[in-house]
C-alpha positions in Angstrom: 5.1 -35.5 -59.8 6.3 -31.7 -61.3 9.8 -30.2 -60.2 11.1 -27.2 -61.9 14.7 -26.3 -62.0 15.0 -22.4 -62.1 18.3 -22.2 -64.0 21.5 -20.7 -65.3 22.8 -22.5 -68.2 26.1 -20.6 -67.6 26.3 -21.7 -63.9 28.0 -24.9 -63.6 25.5 -25.7 -59.9 23.2 -25.1 -61.6 23.7 -27.7 -64.6 24.3 -30.5 -62.2 21.2 -30.2 -60.5 19.6 -30.6 -63.7 21.8 -33.7 -64.8 21.0 -35.1 -60.7 17.6 -35.0 -60.9 17.6 -36.3 -64.7 19.6 -39.0 -63.2 17.4 -39.6 -60.6 14.5 -40.2 -63.0 12.7 -36.7 -63.2 12.1 -35.2 -66.3 12.6 -31.2 -64.9 10.7 -28.5 -66.0 13.7 -25.9 -66.6 13.2 -22.8 -66.3 16.0 -20.3 -67.6 14.7 -17.3 -65.1 17.6 -14.7 -67.2 15.7 -15.1 -70.0 11.8 -15.0 -68.7 12.3 -12.9 -65.6 10.4 -13.1 -62.3 7.1 -11.6 -61.3 6.2 -10.3 -57.6 4.2 -13.1 -56.6 6.3 -16.2 -58.1 9.3 -14.8 -56.0 7.5 -14.6 -52.9 5.6 -18.1 -53.3 8.9 -19.5 -53.7 10.7 -17.9 -50.9 7.2 -18.3 -48.6 7.3 -22.5 -49.4 11.5 -22.2 -49.2 13.0 -22.6 -45.7 15.2 -19.0 -46.8 14.4 -15.5 -47.3 14.4 -12.9 -49.4 18.0 -12.4 -47.9 19.0 -16.2 -48.0 18.3 -16.1 -51.9 20.0 -13.1 -52.9 23.5 -13.3 -55.0 26.0 -11.4 -54.3 28.9 -12.3 -56.5 28.7 -11.3 -60.3 25.4 -9.1 -59.4 25.3 -5.3 -58.9 24.2 -6.1 -55.4 26.7 -4.5 -53.6 26.0 -1.1 -56.1 22.6 -1.3 -55.7 22.9 -1.4 -51.8 21.4 -4.4 -51.3 24.3 -6.0 -49.0 23.5 -3.4 -45.9 22.4 -4.7 -42.9 19.6 -2.9 -43.4 18.3 -3.0 -46.0 14.2 -4.3 -46.4 12.9 -7.0 -48.0 10.7 -4.9 -50.4 14.1 -3.0 -52.1 15.6 -6.9 -52.3 12.6 -7.7 -54.3 11.9 -4.6 -56.4 15.8 -5.4 -57.2 15.3 -9.0 -58.1 12.1 -8.1 -60.3 14.3 -5.8 -62.3 17.6 -7.4 -62.0 16.8 -11.4 -62.5 20.6 -12.0 -61.8 20.5 -11.1 -58.0 18.7 -14.3 -57.5 20.9 -17.0 -56.8 20.1 -20.6 -58.3 19.3 -23.5 -59.1 15.7 -22.9 -56.9 14.4 -26.3 -57.2 10.3 -26.3 -56.7 9.1 -29.6 -56.4 6.2 -31.6 -54.9 8.3 -31.1 -51.2 8.6 -27.6 -51.2 11.2 -25.3 -52.7 15.0 -25.4 -51.8 18.3 -23.2 -53.0 19.7 -26.4 -54.1 23.5 -25.9 -53.0 25.2 -28.1 -52.3 23.5 -29.7 -55.5 22.0 -32.7 -53.2 19.9 -30.5 -51.7 17.5 -30.7 -54.6 16.7 -34.5 -54.1 15.1 -33.5 -50.7 11.9 -32.1 -52.5 11.2 -34.4 -55.0 
């Protein structure tokens, strides 16, 4: 059973999710997305298989989201997606991709719902 965590090692929540999965007996594939970046198909697939949309994955704090106009009510999904591809920090974390789906693991216990 493959479990992937899209992880930022500087984020305590993300680090706790990796530890929680390991303590539960899983060996997650850890992807440091700030290093690897994203591609369009990957992000759209994660959104399609999750219970959220692009706006739900948008990280506001500590990112250029406001300066880029992404917090406006009428911002398009295409604008959000393009910005996420250019600025990977705009994607909230940790995202857990498991056999039962994809979830933004906030709170961390949500990670266990997809494994």
